[in-house]
C-alpha positions in Angstrom: 0.0 0.0 0.0 1.2 3.6 -0.5 3.2 5.2 2.3 1.1 7.5 4.6 2.1 11.1 4.8 3.3 11.0 8.4 5.6 8.2 7.4 7.4 10.2 4.7 7.9 13.6 6.2 11.6 13.0 6.6 12.3 11.7 3.1 14.8 13.5 0.9 16.3 11.1 -1.6 15.7 8.0 -3.6 17.5 5.9 -1.0 15.4 7.4 1.8 12.2 6.2 0.0 13.6 2.6 -0.6 14.8 2.4 3.1 11.4 3.5 4.3 9.7 0.7 2.2 12.1 -1.8 3.8 11.3 -0.6 7.3 7.5 -0.5 6.7 7.4 -4.1 5.4 9.9 -5.3 8.0 7.7 -3.9 10.9 4.6 -5.6 9.7 2.9 -7.7 12.4 2.6 -11.4 11.5 -0.5 -12.3 13.6 -3.5 -14.0 11.9 -5.7 -11.0 12.9 -3.4 -8.5 11.1 -3.1 -10.8 8.1 -6.9 -11.0 7.8 -7.1 -7.2 7.9 -4.4 -6.9 5.2 -6.2 -9.5 3.0 -9.6 -7.6 3.3 -7.8 -4.4 2.4 -5.8 -5.6 -0.5 -7.7 -8.5 -2.2 -11.0 -8.2 -4.2 -11.9 -11.8 -3.4 -10.9 -11.5 0.3 -14.0 -12.9 1.9 -14.0 -16.0 -0.3 -10.3 -16.6 0.5 -11.0 -16.3 4.2 -14.0 -18.6 4.0 -12.1 -21.3 2.0 -9.1 -21.0 4.3 -11.3 -21.6 7.5 -13.2 -24.4 5.8 -9.9 -26.2 5.1 -8.1 -25.4 8.3 -5.5 -23.4 6.3 -3.6 -20.4 7.7 -3.4 -17.4 5.5 -0.5 -16.3 7.6 1.4 -19.4 6.5 0.4 -18.7 2.8 1.8 -15.1 2.9 5.0 -16.5 4.5 5.6 -18.8 1.5 3.3 -21.9 1.9 1.5 -23.1 -1.2 -2.3 -22.7 -1.4 -4.3 -25.9 -1.4 -5.1 -26.8 -5.0 -8.8 -26.2 -4.7 -8.5 -22.7 -3.2 -9.1 -19.6 -5.3 -6.1 -17.5 -6.3 -5.8 -14.2 -4.4 -6.7 -11.2 -6.7 -5.0 -7.9 -5.6 -6.8 -4.7 -6.2 -6.1 -1.0 -5.8 -7.9 2.2 -6.6 -4.6 4.2 -6.3 -1.5 4.5 -8.3 1.8 4.0 -6.4 5.3 2.8 -6.9 7.0 0.7 -4.3 10.2 -1.3 -3.8 9.7 -5.1 -3.7 11.4 -5.5 -0.3 13.8 -8.2 0.9 11.4 -9.3 3.6 8.5 -10.1 1.2 7.8 -13.8 0.7 6.8 -15.2 -2.8 3.1 -16.1 -3.2 1.1 -16.7 -6.3 -1.6 -14.0 -7.1 -3.2 -12.0 -9.9 -4.3 -8.4 -10.2 -7.2 -6.2 -11.2 -4.7 -3.5 -12.1 -1.7 -3.3 -14.4 1.7 -3.8 -12.8 4.9 -2.4 -14.3 8.1 -3.9 -12.8 11.5 -2.3 -13.3 14.8 -3.7 -12.1 17.1 -0.8 -11.2 19.9 -3.0 -9.9 20.3 -6.8 -9.5 17.7 -9.1 -11.0 14.1 -10.1 -10.6 12.9 -13.7 -10.9 9.2 -14.3 -11.6 7.4 -17.6 -11.6 4.2 -17.7 -13.7 1.2 -19.9 -12.9 2.3 -22.5 -15.5 5.6 -22.9 -13.7 7.6 -20.9 -16.3 10.2 -18.6 -14.8 11.2 -15.2 -16.3 14.3 -13.4 -15.1 14.7 -9.7 -15.6 18.2 -8.2 -15.3 19.4 -4.7 -14.4 17.7 -2.1 -16.7 14.9 -4.3 -17.9 11.2 -4.2 -17.1 7.9 -5.9 -17.8 4.2 -5.1 -17.8 1.6 -7.5 -16.5 -2.0 -6.9 -17.6 -5.0 -7.5 -15.2 -5.6 -11.2 -14.7 -2.0 -12.4 -15.3 -0.9 -14.6 -12.3 2.7 -14.6 -11.1 4.8 -14.5 -8.0 8.2 -12.6 -7.5 10.8 -14.8 -5.9 12.8 -13.7 -2.9 15.2 -10.9 -3.5 18.7 -10.1 -2.2 20.2 -7.0 -0.7 21.6 -6.0 -4.1 18.3 -6.3 -5.9 16.3 -3.0 -6.4 13.0 -4.0 -7.9 10.4 -1.2 -8.3 6.7 -2.0 -8.9 4.2 0.4 -10.3 0.6 -0.3 -9.5 -1.5 1.3 -12.3 -5.4 1.2 -11.9 -7.1 0.4 -15.2 -8.7 3.8 -15.8 -5.3 5.6 -15.3 -3.6 3.1 -17.6 -6.2 3.6 -20.3 -5.8 7.4 -20.2 -2.0 7.2 -20.1 -1.6 4.7 -23.0 -4.0 6.5 -25.3 -2.3 6.8 -28.7 0.5 4.5 -27.7 0.8 1.0 -29.3 1.9 -1.9 -27.0 2.2 -5.6 -27.9 -1.2 -7.4 -27.3 0.1 -9.8 -24.7 -0.9 -10.4 -21.0 2.9 -10.3 -20.1 5.2 -7.9 -22.0 8.9 -8.2 -21.3 10.9 -5.1 -22.5 14.5 -5.3 -23.5 17.2 -2.9 -22.0 15.4 0.4 -21.2 16.8 3.8 -21.9 18.3 6.1 -19.2 15.3 8.4 -19.8 12.9 5.5 -18.9 14.8 4.9 -15.7 14.6 8.6 -14.8 10.8 8.6 -15.4 10.4 5.5 -13.2 12.3 7.2 -10.4 10.3 10.3 -10.8 7.1 8.3 -10.5 8.4 6.7 -7.3 9.0 10.1 -5.8 5.6 11.6 -6.9 3.6 8.6 -5.5 5.7 8.7 -2.2 5.9 12.4 -1.5 2.4 13.4 -2.5 3.3 16.9 -3.7 1.0 19.5 -5.3 -0.5 18.4 -8.7 0.6 14.8 -7.9 -2.1 13.2 -10.1 -1.4 15.4 -13.1 2.3 14.8 -12.8 1.8 11.0 -12.5 -0.3 10.8 -15.6 2.1 12.9 -17.6 5.1 10.9 -16.5 3.4 7.6 -17.0 2.4 8.5 -20.5 6.1 9.5 -21.3 7.3 6.2 -19.7 4.9 4.0 -21.7 5.8 5.9 -24.9 9.5 5.4 -24.2 8.9 1.6 -23.6 6.8 1.3 -26.8 9.4 3.0 -28.9 12.0 0.4 -27.6 9.7 -2.5 -28.8 9.5 -1.0 -32.3 13.3 -0.6 -32.8 14.8 -3.1 -35.1 17.2 -5.5 -33.6 16.7 -4.7 -29.9 19.9 -5.1 -27.9 20.4 -8.7 -26.5 20.7 -8.0 -22.8 22.6 -11.3 -22.0 25.3 -10.4 -24.4 26.0 -6.7 -24.4 24.5 -6.0 -21.1 26.8 -8.3 -19.2 29.9 -6.8 -21.0 29.0 -3.2 -20.1 28.0 -4.1 -16.6 31.4 -5.6 -15.8 33.8 -3.7 -18.2 32.3 -0.2 -18.3 35.5 1.5 -17.1 37.7 0.1 -19.8 35.0 -0.5 -22.4 35.9 0.1 -26.0 35.3 -1.5 -29.4 38.8 -3.0 -29.4 38.5 -4.4 -25.9 35.0 -5.8 -26.6 36.2 -7.4 -29.8 39.2 -9.0 -28.1 37.1 -10.3 -25.2 34.8 -12.2 -27.5 37.4 -13.3 -30.0 36.4 -10.9 -32.9 38.4 -8.4 -35.0 37.2 -4.8 -34.3 35.9 -4.6 -37.9 33.7 -7.7 -37.5 32.6 -6.8 -34.0 31.5 -3.4 -35.3 29.4 -4.9 -38.1 27.9 -7.5 -35.6 26.9 -4.8 -33.2 25.3 -2.7 -35.9 23.4 -5.7 -37.4 22.1 -6.9 -34.1 21.2 -3.7 -32.4 20.9 -1.1 -35.2 23.4 1.0 -33.3 27.1 1.7 -33.4 29.2 0.3 -30.5 29.9 3.9 -29.4 26.2 4.6 -29.2 25.7 1.5 -27.0 28.6 2.5 -24.8 27.3 6.0 -24.3 23.9 4.7 -23.3 25.3 2.3 -20.7 27.6 5.0 -19.3 24.7 7.3 -19.0 22.5 4.7 -17.4 25.2 4.0 -14.8 25.8 7.8 -14.3 22.1 8.3 -13.6 22.1 5.4 -11.1 25.1 6.8 -9.3 23.7 10.3 -9.3 20.4 9.0 -7.8 21.8 6.6 -5.3 25.1 8.0 -4.1 26.7 11.3 -3.1 29.7 10.8 -5.3 31.0 14.0 -7.0 30.2 14.4 -10.6 33.9 14.2 -11.5 34.1 10.9 -9.6 31.0 9.6 -11.4 32.7 10.5 -14.8 35.9 8.6 -14.0 33.9 5.6 -12.5 32.0 5.0 -15.8 35.1 5.3 -18.0 35.3 9.0 -19.1 38.8 10.3 -19.0 37.6 13.9 -18.6 34.4 15.0 -16.7 33.5 17.4 -19.6 32.6 14.4 -21.8 30.0 13.3 -19.2 28.5 16.8 -19.1 28.3 16.9 -22.9 26.6 13.5 -23.4 24.4 13.7 -20.3 23.0 17.1 -21.4 22.4 15.8 -24.9 20.4 12.8 -23.6 18.5 14.3 -20.7 18.3 17.9 -21.6 19.9 18.8 -18.3 23.3 18.7 -16.6 24.2 16.0 -14.1 23.8 18.5 -11.3 20.3 19.5 -12.5 19.4 15.8 -12.7 20.5 15.1 -9.2 18.7 18.2 -7.9 15.5 17.2 -9.7 15.4 13.8 -8.0 16.1 15.3 -4.6 13.7 18.2 -4.8 10.5 17.9 -2.9 
């Protein structure tokens, strides 16, 4: 559920919000009485679940701690009238459920493993996201300390208004490839808007959500989307020293062949991919650390800070300092 105003009065940064989510979930009382209250507040079929559980002598507390539901019990269906973005916290246990709303999941760092109702598992890596339409059942497996998974709960009417004029694949589950730095920025802005409840919150959320869906839709229409398991792994581990020659040598190619391969598979030059990954990492460091901009530039492989300023401003329309201030401004 969204954070209450009295719980967020001290928040200033992206990390403050994530830490508050962890504390909120970690402090949840585990008694059966409180579980029943939470079930009634969060699930549209709550009374049927409670009746079936009592009839079978099954504890809903055990279910929400990771026990499997009896085969003949109805699947929980989550509902929400409000938009919000929340971290999937490390204390949350996996349980199978579906939704009446749309759920957009983004992996800022680490990974996210989901299990679908048919047993199929889908793994999202850093920089990837997926959209689940209402009725799609899944569970998110346990996360580790290095996993930052953000979940946007989008009521159907808000989704319909926000997606108007935007074409998305007609699937119950849409897995997007590596997202752009701009998409990450929009997701973090949505997190802050839904947590800090500033003036014109609803207007800002709708505008930001439309921009985010537009950015994701554009990514699905690009030819030869970047294979995350190939290029993503390289840039994640070799960003400081990344270059076309280094990339080619690592995978046993000549630079000329590697250049053609990258262009054919992604539709982009290697230098364009490198810049995208550098900016994605720069945005992450600016939002989650207090490193100086000069140190950020060196950390991501720029030999001079001015190169970061030039590329960052070209992609985001703002300087690194302005980007950091925008995220931390109330």
